[in-house]
N, C-alpha and C positions, 0 to 999 in steps of 0.2 A: 260179506265184504269182499269186493273185487280186488285184484292185484294192485291197481293204482291207489285205491282208497287205503289199503293196508300200508302201502309204502308211505303215503302222506301221514298216516297215523303214527308210524314208527319214527318218522322224521320229527314230527311235532312233539311226540313224547320225549324223544332224545334231547330236543332243544330245551324242553321244560326241565328235565332232569339236570342238564348242564347248567341252565340258568339258576336253578335252586342251589346246586353245588357251589356255583360262583358266589351267589349271595351269602351262603353260609360261610364260605372261606373269607369273603370280604368282611363280614360281621366279626369273625374270629380275629382277623387282622386288626380291626378297629379296637376290639377289646384288648388285644395284646398291646396296642399302641397307647392305651390309656393307663395311667399310673396314679396311684393314690398319693395325694399331697396333703400335709397338715400345715396350717398357718396359725401361729400364736397371735392372739388378739390382746392388746393392752387395755381393752375396754371390758365389758361384762360378757363378751361372747365366748371367752375361754379359748378353746382350740377348735378351729373349723376344718372340715374335711372337704377336699376337692378331688375331682378326677382331672388329670392332666392329659390334654390332647397334644402329643408331641409332633403331630403332623402340621397342625395349625398354630401351635403356640397359644393354647387357650386353657383357662381354668374353668371347670364346670362345677358349680356348687353341689355338694352332697348333703351337707347339714352340719350341725354342731356335733363335734366328736367328744368333747370333754367339758364339763361344767366347772371350770376353774376361772376365777377372775384375775385380771391384770397379769397375764402371762407375758413375761419379757423374753424368755428364751426357751427353745426346745432342743434337746440333745437325744439323738437316736443311737441305740446300742448297735454294735457292729453286725450282730446277727439279725437286726431289724425286728426283733421280737418285742422290744420295750422302748418307750419314750419317757424322758425325764423333763420336767418343767420347772423353771425358776419363776416364782410368782411374787411380784412386788406388792403384796398386800401390807396393810398397816399393822395387823396383828393376827396371831393364830394361837389357838389353845390358851388364850388368856395372856400371851406374851407378845411384846412389841418386836416381832420378827417377821421376816418373810416366810415363804413356804417352798419346800422342795417336794414335788410330787412325782410318783412313778405310775406308769400305765402299761398294761399289756395291749399290744396292737391286735385288734380284732376287726379286720375289714374297715368299714367306715367309722367305727367306734373305737374309743380308747377306754378300756376298763381299768378304773383306778385300783391300784394295788396298795399304795401307801402315801402318806403325807406327813412331812416332818418339819419342825421348826428349823429355820436357818440360824446362823450365829447372831444376826442382828437385822436391822431394817434395810430396806432398799435392795432386796435380792434381785439381781439383774441378769445373772449369767450362771451357767453350769456346764460341766463336761463330764462324760463317762469315758473311762479308760478302755483300751483295746480289748481287754479280757472281759469287760462288763462287770468287774468286781468292785470298782471304786468310782464314786462320784465326788467331784469337787465343785463348790459353789462360791460365788463372789457376791458380797453385799455392799452396794455403793454407798447408801446412806449411813450405814454403821461402820464402814471402813474395815470390814472383816472378811474372813474366808473360813470355810468349814469343809470337812470331808466326811463321807458316809460309806459304810460297807454295803454291798448289794448282794442279795441272795435270791435267785430266781425272780429278779426284777423288784424285789421289796427292799426299800431303804431302811437301814438301821437308824437309830438316833445318832446325833453328832458324835463322831469318833475323835476328831481333832478339830481345833479351831484356833485362830489367831486374830487379835484385834490390833490393827496397825495404828501407828501414831505419827507417821510422817506428814509433813506439810511442804508446800512449794511457794514460789514467788508470786504466783497468780492469786491475789488476795480474794477474788470472788469465787474461784473454782478450786483452789488448793488450800483452803483454810483448815482442812482436816484430811485424813486419809480417805480415799474413795476407791475401793476394790471394784474393778469393772469387768474382769475377765478371768476365767480359769481354763487351763488346758494342759495337755500332756505332751511329752517329748516323742519324737518319732519311734523310739524303742520302748516307750511305755514305762521307763524307769524313773522319770522325773515329772513333777507337776510345776506349773507356772501360774502366778497370780499377778496380773497387772494392776498396780496401784496408781491411778491417775492423779490422786492428790499428793502423793509422795514422790513422784517422778522415779519410780522404781518397779522393776519386775522381780518378784520374789521367786526363788528357785528352791524346790524341795525334792528330796528323795522319797519315793513312794514304796511303802510296804504293801504289796498287793494282797497279802493274806489278811492283814488287819485293817487296811485303809488308813493307817496312820502316816502322816507326813513329818519329815524331819528336815530342818533347814539345811540347805546345801550351798547357798550363795545368793547373789542378787546382781541384777544389771541396772545401772543408773543411766537414765536418759539425760538429755540436755535439761538444765533447769527451766522449769515452766513448760516442758514439752507435753506432759500428761499422757503417758503410755496407756492406750485404751484396749487394744487387742493384739494378739500374737498368733501368727499362722506359720506353719512350716512348709517349706518347699518339698516336693516329692523326692528330691535327691538326698534328703535326710541329712543335709549339711548346713542348711541356711534357714533362718526364720525372718519374718517380716513383722515389725512392731509399728502399728499405726499410732502416731502421737496426735491426740485430739486437739490439744490446746495451742500448738504452734503449726498445725497442718503439715507435718512432715512424716516420712516413712523411713524407719531405720532398717537397713539390711544387716542382719547379724549372722555371724558364724556360730554354729552350735557345736559344743564339745561333747562327744559321746562319753568321754572319760568321767566328767564331773557335772554335765548338764549346763555348763557355763555358756554365756552369750557374750560376743564381742562385736563391736561395730566395724562393718566393712565400708559402708557408704550411707549417706543420708540424702533423701530426695525431698525437695519442696513440692507440695501437691497443688498449691495455687499458682497461677501464672504470675510472672514478675509484675510488680506494681499493683496487684489486686488489693482492693480494700474490702473484699468479702469477709464475712465472719470466719474465724479459724475454728473449724468444727469437723475435723476428720473423723472417720468412722470405722470402717472394717475392710478386710481384704479377702479376695477369692482367687484361687490359683487353679489353673487347668491341670488335669491329671497328668499330661505329658510334661508339665513344668515349663512350657514355652511362653505362657502369658500370665501376668498378674494384674488384677483389677483392684482399684481402691475406691470406696464410696466416700463422698464428701458432702456434708450437709451445709445448710445456709444458702449457698448458691447451687446446691443440689445437682451434683454430677457424678459420673463414674469415670475415673481415669484409667485408660488402657495402657499397659506397659509390657514391653517385650522382655523376657528373661533369658539370660544365658543359662542353659540347662545345667552345665557343669558347675558354674560358680554362683548362680542365683542373682548376679548383678543385673540391674534393670536399666532399660532405655524407655523413657516416656514416649507415648505415641500421640494419643488425642483424648480430649475430654468430651463426654457425651452426656446430654441432659438425662437426669434420672427419671424423668417422666412425672414427677410430683414433688411434694415438699417433705423434707427430712427423710432421706433414704436410710432408715435405721439399720437394715441389713439387706443382703442380697445373696443370690446363689445361681449356679448354673443347673440346668436340667440334666438328666443322666446322659443325653446325647451331646451335651455341651454346644448345641445349636441355638440355645435360647438362654437369655439372662432374665431372671425374675427379681424385681426390686420391691422391697417392702417399704412403701412411702408412708411413713407413720402419720403425718399430719394431713395427708390427702385422702386417707381412708380408702386406699386401693393398692393392689399389687400391679406394678407395670411390667409388661413382658416385651423384650426386645430380641430381635434376631441377631445372631452372632456369626461372623464369618470365621470358621475354624482354621482356615489357612492363614489369613492376615491377622486374626485376633481382634478385628475391629467390630464395634457394636453399632447397630442401626441407630440412626438419629431419632426415629419415631417408633412408637410401639403401641400396644393395646393396654387398656386399663380394666381391672376386675375389682369390683367393690369388696372390701374387707374392712371392718371397723378397726382402726388403729393397728395395722399389721406390724408385727415386731420381728418375727422369725419364721422361716420357711423350711420345711423338711420333706424331702422325697423319700418314699419307701423304696 
């Protein structure tokens, strides 16, 4: 091989090595950018797994992750090792109750660890506390709540339960108690259950060692409001209660001393003069606390609101179409550059770009087929 040929060979080989290294690095970056997502299906699909492409804002189907039917909600443990599911089945173990199930997260699959009867029918929501030791669940149809102890992801039988008896002035929707949400305080010491039927948020002290709840107070919404969900601002001082039946949002101060909630301000979610159904849904808050978003069904939109980080008070900005019918729940991806909306009656998850600086959501997005999507969880 002459000098010129050797030189050309070395240059070509070097280019091939560099190209291979670049391709390998690019593939590594692509893999790093993909993240596992689980979507609860209210149909027979149970829980579905997807890979999330955060560069393009796309969901890539992986397959069925868990074979549970009618999954209304998914709750992820803080260490991301376990997922808990609230399943609105008609009966379980020969009893007329829903199911609370737990799973170990193993890549694209969820390995079932336990399944327990809830307190009654219509199990629609659950939440796991920050230590991963307590699960609280809400039963809409039966108007009840229950707590469970957790050991290594395995649920105990019901430790505590309460069947509510409250009613409200809305004769069609508040003929009985309807527990719709369970959650925990910013310091993990209190649990909250929103009773849409009784216009009340029940407040409990939590014994983390036993998972037992003890009544600590309550917050009464406006008559006929129907409090559906409660989310806390990152400042640890303020909570937001979405009232489904009158389409309002209560901004509440949170008392660290006793877990109490007090009204600061109330926002109408529908524009003035609107005749749309009053069917408000849920709230999502950015990690920096600068923006709060509220989903509304019926006319199907997401309301963007600017938050005062210190006080939690809100200034409405604009309403954006949810991309489909009945936005049951929604979430931000880990970068907070994208909004994912579970459009229950359209059978797809809609994805919208989000401007992190202005907080505004794009008017149009992409749709990804999911049978009756109810809840979305990022690992």
